[in-house]
LUMFIMI-931183 format. One record per residue (C-alpha): x, y, z. Coordinates in steps of 0.2 Angstrom, whole numbers, plus 5000, padded with zeros to 4 digits. Layout:
<pts>
XYZ;...
</pts>
This chain:
<pts>
476549804927;478049834939;479649914932;480949784927;482749784934;484249764923;485349624930;487149644924;488749544926;489649574943;491449604946;492449464938;494149524944;495249564929;494349444918;493549514902;492649444887;492149284896;491049174886;489249124891;489148934890;487448904897;485849004900;484748924914;483249034912;482049094899;480749234897;479349204909;480349094921;480049134940;481749134949;482249144967;483649254974;485349164971;484649054957;485849034943;485449134928;486949104916;488549014917;490249084912;491848994908;493549064909;495148974906;495248944925;493548914932;491648904928;490549024937;488649044939;487949214939;486549214952;484949314953;485049464964;483249444970;481649344967;480649394952;480049344934;481249354919;480549474907;481949484893;483649404890;485049514884;486349374881;486449214871;487549064872;489249114865;489149294869;490749374877;490349474893;491349574905;490849674921;489349774919;488749684903;486749664904;486149494906;484249514907;482749614913;482049544930;480249594936;480449594954;478649644957;478049464955;477049504939;476949364926;477649424910;477249364893;478849294885;479449394870;479849314854;481449214854;482149294838;483749354847;483949194856;483949094840;485349204832;486949094830;488149134844;489949174841;490949034848;492849014850;493648924836;493448734838;494748604834;494748564815;493748414810;495348314806;495748314824;494248204828;494548024826;493347934815;492147794823;492647614821;490847574813;489447684808;489447864802;490747984811;490048124822;490048284813;491448404818;491048584821;491948694809;493048844816;491948974822;490348884819;488948884833;488048734826;487548604839;487848714854;486448834856;485048704856;485948564865;485548514883;487248494890;488248554905;489748674905;491048524906;490248434891;490148594881;491948644884;492548464879;491448464863;492248634858;493948564861;493648414851;492648504838;491048404840;489248444835;488248424851;486648404841;487248244834;487448164851;486148084862;486148124880;486147994894;486048114909;484448164918;483148224905;484248184891;485648304896;487248274887;488748224898;490548224896;490548034894;489248054880;490548174871;491948054873;490847914867;490448014852;492248034848;492547844849;490947804840;490047634842;490947494851;491847384839;491247194838;492347064847;493147014831;493847194830;494547204847;496347194841;496047334829;495247444843;496747404854;497947454841;497047624839;497147654858;499047614857;499247734843;498447874854;496747864847;495947874864;496147824882;495147674887;493847704901;493747604917;492347474914;490747524923;490247414938;488547384947;489247394965;487547374972;487747184967;488947164981;488147264995;487247425000;487847584991;487547774992;487847894978;488448064983;488748204970;490448284969;490648454976;490748604963;492548624967;492948444963;491948444947;492948594942;494648544948;494548364942;494648394923;496048524926;497048404936;496748264923;497148384908;498848434917;499248254921;498948194903;499948344895;501348374907;502848244908;502948244927;504448204937;504648224956;506248264965;506348244984;507548334996;507448385014;507948545024;508548565042;507348695049;507848685067;508448865068;507148935057;505748855067;506348925083;506349105075;504649065068;503949025085;504549195091;503649285077;502149175080;502049215099;501949405094;500749385080;499449295090;499049455100;498749535083;497549395077;498549295065;499849155065;501549145058;501748975050;503148895040;502248925024;502749115024;504549065024;504248935011;503549065000;505049185002;506249044999;505348994983;505449164976;507249174980;507549014971;506449064956;507549224954;509149114955;508348984942;507149094931;506548934921;505448894936;504549064933;504149034915;502848944904;502848864887;502148964873;500548884865;501648824851;502848744863;504348814854;504848954867;504749004885;503849154892;504849224907;503849314920;504549464929;503249454944;503149324958;501349274962;501149104971;499748994972;499448914989;498348754990;497048775004;496048625011;494148675012;492648575016;492148574998;493848524991;495548594987;495648774980;497248874976;497049054979;498549164973;499549274984;500249424973;501949504973;502749394986;504449464982;503849634989;503149575006;503849515022;503549365033;502249455044;501249535030;501249365021;500649275036;499249395039;498749385021;498849195021;497649185036;496449305028;496349215011;496249045019;494749095029;494049175013;494249005004;493548905018;491949015018;491748994999;492049184996;493449174984;493149254967;493949224950;495249354952;495849264968;496249114958;497249174943;498949224939;500049104949;501849074943;502248934955;501148834967;501548764985;500548624992;500848595011;500248445020;501248495036;499648505046;499148325042;500748225040;501548105028;503348075022;503248135004;502048144989;501948194970;501048354968;500248384951;501048524941;499648664939;499948694920;500348814912;501548834927;503048724926;503348664944;502548644960;503248624978;502548494990;502948485008;502448375022;502648375041;504348415048;505048275060;506448265073;507848155066;509548105072;510848195061;512748155061;513648315063;515448235061;515648185078;513948135085;512148115081;511148265086;509248295085;508748405071;507048455064;507048405046;505748455033;505448345018;505048435001;504448364985;504748464969;503648404954;504148484937;503748484918;505248384911;504948484894;505648634902;506648584917;507848434918;508348334933;509948424936;509148594936;507748524948;509048454960;509948624960;508348724963;507748604977;509448604986;509548794984;507848814992;508348695006;509948795009;508948955011;507748875024;509248815034;509848985038;508449115039;509649255037;509849205019;508049245015;508349435018;509849445006;
</pts>
């Protein structure tokens, strides 16, 4: 029998104690290189750990609910192609230690029929044996639901997020109880789903699955939109002089293999504005009764990729110049488009910038990336006639849209922040003060 190789968790950046939420293999399974072995879920992303080589799984070293870090053993892999008799599943059947779930009282009772059993804090019941994906498991943990009490409607009986939501709502109420159901929704008992339609009745259709990035970012955006009271403030900056200077820097940078774009200037201006208005570099405590002020300046930059939008983080923007930021932006954007970002590249942002300048538009409402409290959106600058007191002169104007969490930032503070940022952009010399 060939010697088995121990497969361990690779470098996760500065993540530690990340929970295992799904195991995709069992002893005796034959896997190919890059096949997913287990799925980990941090507070920012879900990540599959792939097989480093083809082989046969000899022994599992983790179970659902275990907390792992870099170097934690996952399994023994026989890469010699020899079939291995699966060992007893005693360790597999031990209850995993899961994060504390939402108390049972937080789960609304069904309108008719018995309520779905809630998982008590720290209880693993309903998770280890359930056939459910990462999103469904996470939602069930947040709602405190027992997955074993749910019936899956996905492929091969897989429990989907829709099944978890249906489990919270319980069986549909009869027509006579529609008014009662409506009152429950109005009282915050749940958000009504868009009714399903069979679009094939109207013509040919094709179903294409969402990309992995879309499956991960969608729930995060939805959660932020539901939890954060968004307000968007619009302003514009005269960047005529700044753009002329940017073009000079860009001409020199091309010879060194990178480009100088407006984004680097926006990052420096944002940091200066965050220093002037520290609330924009804060986050609410979990209890929502205090603010955590940060003394570092890491900015998230939205990058458009073939698989969807990702937001890598540029660290210590306050300590870097325009040229260094431009080179770093080029490198991280290429890394994002190639799908080579790791978890460490996506965490720790204090403030996010989403630029559609390369596409167009006149303004938009970017969604705050909670637990951040604000996000800056910019679109394409346009040449506009501006009155200078005696005549209209052509000036390059940049529209900016600042979305913010109204629990932390009021309208007056947002207007001052946006105007201050525009003021900095209108004279590049102010960025070095």
